[in-house]
DSSP file (Angstrom, degrees, kcal/mol; ACC not computed):
  #  RESIDUE AA STRUCTURE BP1 BP2  ACC     N-H-->O    O-->H-N    N-H-->O    O-->H-N    TCO  KAPPA ALPHA  PHI   PSI    X-CA   Y-CA   Z-CA
    1    1 A M              0   0    0      0, 0.0     2,-0.0     0, 0.0     0, 0.0   0.000 360.0 360.0 360.0 129.1    0.0    0.0    0.0
    2    2 A T     >  -     0   0    0      1,-0.1     4,-2.3     4,-0.0     5,-0.2  -0.308 360.0-109.3 -77.0 165.1    1.4    3.4   -1.0
    3    3 A S  H  > S+     0   0    0      1,-0.2     4,-2.4     2,-0.2     5,-0.1   0.844 120.9  55.1 -64.8 -32.0    1.5    6.3    1.4
    4    4 A L  H  > S+     0   0    0      2,-0.2     4,-2.4     1,-0.2    -1,-0.2   0.913 108.3  47.6 -66.3 -41.9   -1.2    8.0   -0.8
    5    5 A E  H  > S+     0   0    0      2,-0.2     4,-2.4     1,-0.2    -2,-0.2   0.899 112.2  50.0 -65.2 -40.2   -3.5    4.9   -0.4
    6    6 A R  H  X S+     0   0    0     -4,-2.3     4,-2.7     2,-0.2    -2,-0.2   0.912 110.4  50.0 -63.6 -41.9   -2.8    4.9    3.4
    7    7 A H  H  X S+     0   0    0     -4,-2.4     4,-1.9     2,-0.2    -2,-0.2   0.925 111.9  47.2 -63.4 -44.2   -3.6    8.6    3.6
    8    8 A A  H  X S+     0   0    0     -4,-2.4     4,-0.9     1,-0.2    -1,-0.2   0.893 113.3  49.2 -63.8 -39.5   -6.9    8.1    1.7
    9    9 A S  H >X S+     0   0    0     -4,-2.4     3,-0.6     1,-0.2     4,-0.6   0.904 109.3  52.1 -65.8 -41.4   -7.8    5.1    3.8
   10   10 A A  H >< S+     0   0    0     -4,-2.7     3,-0.9     1,-0.2    -2,-0.2   0.850 103.0  58.8 -64.2 -34.7   -7.0    7.1    7.0
   11   11 A E  H 3< S+     0   0    0     -4,-1.9    -1,-0.2     1,-0.2    -2,-0.2   0.792 102.5  54.4 -66.0 -26.5   -9.3    9.9    5.9
   12   12 A R  H << S+     0   0    0     -4,-0.9    -1,-0.2    -3,-0.6    -2,-0.2   0.636  89.1  96.5 -81.9 -14.0  -12.2    7.5    5.7
   13   13 A Q  S << S-     0   0    0     -3,-0.9     5,-0.0    -4,-0.6    -3,-0.0  -0.497  85.0-105.8 -76.7 143.7  -11.8    6.3    9.3
   14   14 A P     >  -     0   0    0      0, 0.0     4,-2.0     0, 0.0     3,-0.4  -0.281  31.8-110.1 -62.0 155.8  -13.9    7.9   12.0
   15   15 A D  H  > S+     0   0    0      1,-0.2     4,-2.5     2,-0.2     5,-0.2   0.884 117.4  53.2 -56.1 -42.4  -12.1   10.4   14.3
   16   16 A W  H  > S+     0   0    0      1,-0.2     4,-2.2     2,-0.2    -1,-0.2   0.859 107.5  51.7 -65.4 -34.0  -12.3    8.1   17.3
   17   17 A Q  H  > S+     0   0    0     -3,-0.4     4,-2.3     2,-0.2    -1,-0.2   0.916 110.5  47.4 -69.2 -42.5  -10.7    5.2   15.3
   18   18 A R  H  X S+     0   0    0     -4,-2.0     4,-2.5     1,-0.2    -2,-0.2   0.911 112.6  50.4 -62.5 -41.8   -7.8    7.4   14.2
   19   19 A A  H  X S+     0   0    0     -4,-2.5     4,-2.4     2,-0.2    -2,-0.2   0.886 110.0  50.3 -63.9 -39.0   -7.4    8.6   17.8
   20   20 A F  H  X S+     0   0    0     -4,-2.2     4,-1.8     2,-0.2    -2,-0.2   0.926 111.3  47.6 -65.8 -44.9   -7.3    5.1   19.1
   21   21 A I  H  X S+     0   0    0     -4,-2.3     4,-1.7     1,-0.2    -2,-0.2   0.915 112.7  49.5 -62.5 -42.8   -4.7    4.0   16.5
   22   22 A E  H  X S+     0   0    0     -4,-2.5     4,-1.1     1,-0.2    -1,-0.2   0.900 108.6  52.8 -63.2 -40.5   -2.6    7.0   17.4
   23   23 A A  H  < S+     0   0    0     -4,-2.4     6,-0.3     1,-0.2    -1,-0.2   0.838 109.2  50.5 -64.6 -32.3   -2.9    6.3   21.1
   24   24 A L  H  < S+     0   0    0     -4,-1.8    -1,-0.2     1,-0.2    -2,-0.2   0.844 110.9  47.9 -72.3 -33.2   -1.6    2.7   20.5
   25   25 A T  H  < S+     0   0    0     -4,-1.7    -2,-0.2    -5,-0.1    -1,-0.2   0.628 102.1  67.9 -87.1 -12.8    1.4    3.9   18.5
   26   26 A K  S >< S-     0   0    0     -4,-1.1     3,-1.5    -5,-0.1    -1,-0.1  -0.936  77.1-141.6-112.0 122.6    2.6    6.5   20.9
   27   27 A P  T 3  S+     0   0    0      0, 0.0    -1,-0.1     0, 0.0    19,-0.1   0.807  96.5  24.7 -53.7 -40.5    3.9    5.1   24.2
   28   28 A D  T 3  S+     0   0    0      2,-0.1     2,-0.2     0, 0.0    -4,-0.1   0.187  88.4 132.4-112.8  17.5    2.6    7.8   26.6
   29   29 A A    <   -     0   0    0     -3,-1.5     2,-0.3    -6,-0.3    -3,-0.1  -0.473  45.6-144.5 -73.6 137.7   -0.4    9.0   24.5
   30   30 A A        -     0   0    0     -2,-0.2     2,-0.7    12,-0.0    -2,-0.1  -0.730  11.2-129.2 -97.0 151.1   -3.7    9.4   26.3
   31   31 A L    >   -     0   0    0     -2,-0.3     3,-1.1    -8,-0.1   -11,-0.1  -0.895  27.6-131.8-102.4 111.8   -7.0    8.7   24.6
   32   32 A L  T 3  S+     0   0    0     -2,-0.7     3,-0.1     1,-0.2   -13,-0.0  -0.290  84.9  33.8 -64.1 143.8   -9.3   11.6   25.2
   33   33 A G  T 3  S+     0   0    0      1,-0.3     2,-0.3     0, 0.0    -1,-0.2   0.480  93.3 103.4  92.8   3.0  -12.8   10.9   26.4
   34   34 A I  S <  S-     0   0    0     -3,-1.1    -1,-0.3     1,-0.1     5,-0.0  -0.878  74.1-103.5-117.3 154.9  -12.0    7.8   28.5
   35   35 A E     >  -     0   0    0     -2,-0.3     4,-1.4     1,-0.1     3,-0.3  -0.246  32.4-109.5 -70.7 160.0  -11.8    7.6   32.3
   36   36 A A  H  > S+     0   0    0      1,-0.2     4,-1.2     2,-0.2     3,-0.2   0.878 118.6  54.4 -59.0 -40.5   -8.5    7.4   34.1
   37   37 A G  H  > S+     0   0    0      1,-0.2     4,-1.0     2,-0.2    -1,-0.2   0.856 107.7  50.0 -62.7 -34.8   -9.0    3.7   35.0
   38   38 A H  H  > S+     0   0    0     -3,-0.3     4,-2.0     1,-0.2    -1,-0.2   0.762  99.5  65.9 -74.8 -24.3   -9.6    2.9   31.4
   39   39 A Q  H  X S+     0   0    0     -4,-1.4     4,-1.9    -3,-0.2    -1,-0.2   0.890  99.1  52.7 -62.6 -38.1   -6.4    4.7   30.5
   40   40 A Q  H  X S+     0   0    0     -4,-1.2     4,-1.8     1,-0.2    -1,-0.2   0.873 106.6  52.7 -65.2 -36.0   -4.5    2.0   32.4
   41   41 A R  H  X S+     0   0    0     -4,-1.0     4,-2.6     1,-0.2    -1,-0.2   0.880 106.1  53.7 -65.5 -37.4   -6.3   -0.7   30.4
   42   42 A L  H  X S+     0   0    0     -4,-2.0     4,-3.1     1,-0.2    -2,-0.2   0.900 105.7  53.7 -62.2 -40.2   -5.2    1.1   27.3
   43   43 A D  H  X S+     0   0    0     -4,-1.9     4,-2.2     2,-0.2    -2,-0.2   0.904 110.0  47.0 -61.2 -41.4   -1.6    0.9   28.5
   44   44 A V  H  X S+     0   0    0     -4,-1.8     4,-2.3     2,-0.2    -2,-0.2   0.929 113.8  47.6 -65.0 -45.4   -2.0   -2.9   29.0
   45   45 A Y  H  X S+     0   0    0     -4,-2.6     4,-2.3     2,-0.2    -2,-0.2   0.921 111.0  51.5 -61.4 -44.6   -3.5   -3.3   25.6
   46   46 A R  H  X S+     0   0    0     -4,-3.1     4,-2.3     1,-0.2    -1,-0.2   0.918 109.9  49.8 -58.5 -45.2   -0.8   -1.2   24.0
   47   47 A N  H  X S+     0   0    0     -4,-2.2     4,-2.6     1,-0.2    -1,-0.2   0.902 110.1  50.6 -61.5 -41.8    1.9   -3.3   25.7
   48   48 A N  H  X S+     0   0    0     -4,-2.3     4,-2.2     2,-0.2    -1,-0.2   0.877 108.4  52.7 -64.9 -37.5    0.2   -6.5   24.4
   49   49 A V  H  X S+     0   0    0     -4,-2.3     4,-2.0     2,-0.2    -2,-0.2   0.955 112.9  43.1 -62.2 -50.2    0.1   -5.1   20.9
   50   50 A W  H  X S+     0   0    0     -4,-2.3     4,-2.5     1,-0.2     5,-0.2   0.901 112.8  52.8 -65.1 -40.3    3.8   -4.3   20.8
   51   51 A A  H  X S+     0   0    0     -4,-2.6     4,-2.4     1,-0.2    -1,-0.2   0.900 110.3  47.8 -62.0 -40.4    4.7   -7.6   22.5
   52   52 A S  H  X S+     0   0    0     -4,-2.2     4,-2.2     2,-0.2    -1,-0.2   0.876 111.3  50.3 -70.3 -36.2    2.8   -9.6   19.9
   53   53 A L  H  X S+     0   0    0     -4,-2.0     4,-1.8     2,-0.2    -2,-0.2   0.919 113.3  45.9 -65.7 -42.6    4.4   -7.7   17.0
   54   54 A I  H  X S+     0   0    0     -4,-2.5     4,-2.3     1,-0.2    -2,-0.2   0.910 111.9  52.0 -65.4 -42.3    7.9   -8.2   18.4
   55   55 A S  H  X S+     0   0    0     -4,-2.4     4,-2.2    -5,-0.2    -2,-0.2   0.890 106.7  53.3 -61.0 -40.9    7.1  -11.9   19.0
   56   56 A A  H  X S+     0   0    0     -4,-2.2     4,-1.7     1,-0.2    -1,-0.2   0.903 110.6  46.6 -62.3 -40.8    5.9  -12.3   15.4
   57   57 A L  H  X S+     0   0    0     -4,-1.8     4,-2.1     2,-0.2    -1,-0.2   0.864 109.0  55.2 -70.0 -35.1    9.2  -10.9   14.1
   58   58 A E  H  < S+     0   0    0     -4,-2.3    -2,-0.2     1,-0.2    -1,-0.2   0.909 109.9  46.8 -61.6 -41.1   11.2  -13.1   16.5
   59   59 A E  H  < S+     0   0    0     -4,-2.2    -1,-0.2     1,-0.2    -2,-0.2   0.842 114.0  47.6 -69.5 -33.1    9.4  -16.1   15.1
   60   60 A A  H  < S+     0   0    0     -4,-1.7    -2,-0.2     1,-0.2    -1,-0.2   0.800 124.2  30.0 -77.5 -29.0   10.0  -15.0   11.5
   61   61 A Y     X  +     0   0    0     -4,-2.1     4,-2.0     1,-0.1    -1,-0.2  -0.478  67.1 150.9-130.2  62.1   13.7  -14.2   12.0
   62   62 A P  H  > S+     0   0    0      0, 0.0     4,-2.0     0, 0.0    -1,-0.1   0.851  75.4  51.6 -66.2 -34.2   15.1  -16.5   14.7
   63   63 A V  H  > S+     0   0    0      2,-0.2     4,-2.5     1,-0.2     5,-0.2   0.916 109.1  49.9 -69.7 -42.0   18.6  -16.5   13.4
   64   64 A T  H  > S+     0   0    0      1,-0.2     4,-2.6     2,-0.2     5,-0.3   0.919 110.8  50.6 -60.4 -43.0   18.8  -12.7   13.3
   65   65 A R  H  X S+     0   0    0     -4,-2.0     4,-1.8     1,-0.2     8,-0.2   0.903 111.3  48.6 -60.2 -41.7   17.6  -12.7   16.9
   66   66 A Q  H  < S+     0   0    0     -4,-2.0    -2,-0.2     2,-0.2    -1,-0.2   0.894 113.0  47.5 -66.3 -40.4   20.2  -15.2   17.9
   67   67 A V  H  < S+     0   0    0     -4,-2.5    -2,-0.2     1,-0.2    -1,-0.2   0.933 122.1  32.0 -68.8 -47.0   23.0  -13.2   16.2
   68   68 A V  H  < S-     0   0    0     -4,-2.6     4,-0.3    -5,-0.2    -1,-0.2   0.654 113.8-114.0 -89.5 -14.9   22.2   -9.8   17.5
   69   69 A G     X  -     0   0    0     -4,-1.8     4,-2.4    -5,-0.3     5,-0.2   0.016  26.2 -83.2  95.7 155.0   20.8  -10.9   20.9
   70   70 A K  H  > S+     0   0    0      1,-0.2     4,-2.6     2,-0.2     5,-0.2   0.913 122.7  46.1 -62.5 -48.1   17.3  -10.7   22.4
   71   71 A R  H  > S+     0   0    0      2,-0.2     4,-2.0     1,-0.2    -1,-0.2   0.927 115.8  44.8 -65.3 -45.2   17.4   -7.1   23.8
   72   72 A F  H  > S+     0   0    0     -4,-0.3     4,-2.5     1,-0.2    -1,-0.2   0.915 114.1  50.1 -66.0 -41.9   18.9   -5.6   20.6
   73   73 A F  H  X S+     0   0    0     -4,-2.4     4,-3.3    -8,-0.2     5,-0.2   0.917 108.6  52.7 -62.5 -42.2   16.5   -7.6   18.4
   74   74 A A  H  X S+     0   0    0     -4,-2.6     4,-2.3    -5,-0.2    -1,-0.2   0.902 110.1  48.3 -60.2 -40.7   13.5   -6.4   20.5
   75   75 A A  H  X S+     0   0    0     -4,-2.0     4,-2.3     2,-0.2    -1,-0.2   0.924 114.3  45.8 -65.5 -44.0   14.6   -2.8   20.1
   76   76 A L  H  X S+     0   0    0     -4,-2.5     4,-2.8     1,-0.2    -2,-0.2   0.922 113.2  49.7 -63.2 -44.1   14.9   -3.3   16.3
   77   77 A A  H  X S+     0   0    0     -4,-3.3     4,-2.7     2,-0.2    -2,-0.2   0.883 110.2  50.9 -63.6 -38.8   11.6   -5.1   16.1
   78   78 A H  H  X S+     0   0    0     -4,-2.3     4,-2.1    -5,-0.2    -1,-0.2   0.939 112.3  45.8 -64.0 -47.0    9.9   -2.4   18.0
   79   79 A D  H  X S+     0   0    0     -4,-2.3     4,-1.7     1,-0.2    -2,-0.2   0.919 113.9  49.2 -62.0 -43.5   11.3    0.3   15.8
   80   80 A H  H  X S+     0   0    0     -4,-2.8     4,-2.0     1,-0.2    -2,-0.2   0.927 110.6  50.4 -61.1 -44.8   10.4   -1.7   12.7
   81   81 A S  H  < S+     0   0    0     -4,-2.7    -1,-0.2     1,-0.2    -2,-0.2   0.865 107.6  53.4 -63.8 -36.5    6.9   -2.3   13.9
   82   82 A R  H  < S+     0   0    0     -4,-2.1     3,-0.4     1,-0.2    -1,-0.2   0.872 115.1  40.9 -65.3 -36.0    6.3    1.4   14.6
   83   83 A Q  H  < S+     0   0    0     -4,-1.7    -2,-0.2     1,-0.2     2,-0.2   0.748 124.7  35.7 -83.3 -24.1    7.4    2.3   11.1
   84   84 A H  S  < S-     0   0    0     -4,-2.0    -1,-0.2    -5,-0.2    -2,-0.1  -0.569  76.7-173.6-131.8  68.1    5.5   -0.5    9.4
   85   85 A L              0   0    0     -3,-0.4    -3,-0.1    -2,-0.2    -4,-0.0  -0.337 360.0 360.0 -62.5 141.9    2.3   -1.2   11.2
   86   86 A P              0   0    0      0, 0.0    -1,-0.2     0, 0.0    -5,-0.0   0.513 360.0 360.0 -68.8 360.0    0.4   -4.2    9.9
């Protein structure tokens, strides 16, 4: 998908959906309109999303993970996932 196609697709999304996606992709972003207790749930959900993306890359590239080490691979996988959301 090209950046133009992504932009057109993003314009069709409701505002709350764009805000939710943005809140997931930014580590300390708050989602406006939800209670403080629910904000903590968002933090847990956000953590689970990133952990699953990193885990998927670990499974796809086990040799790379072994060569560079777990911590470095996790950092690379996190950066890659932020730039290339599924």
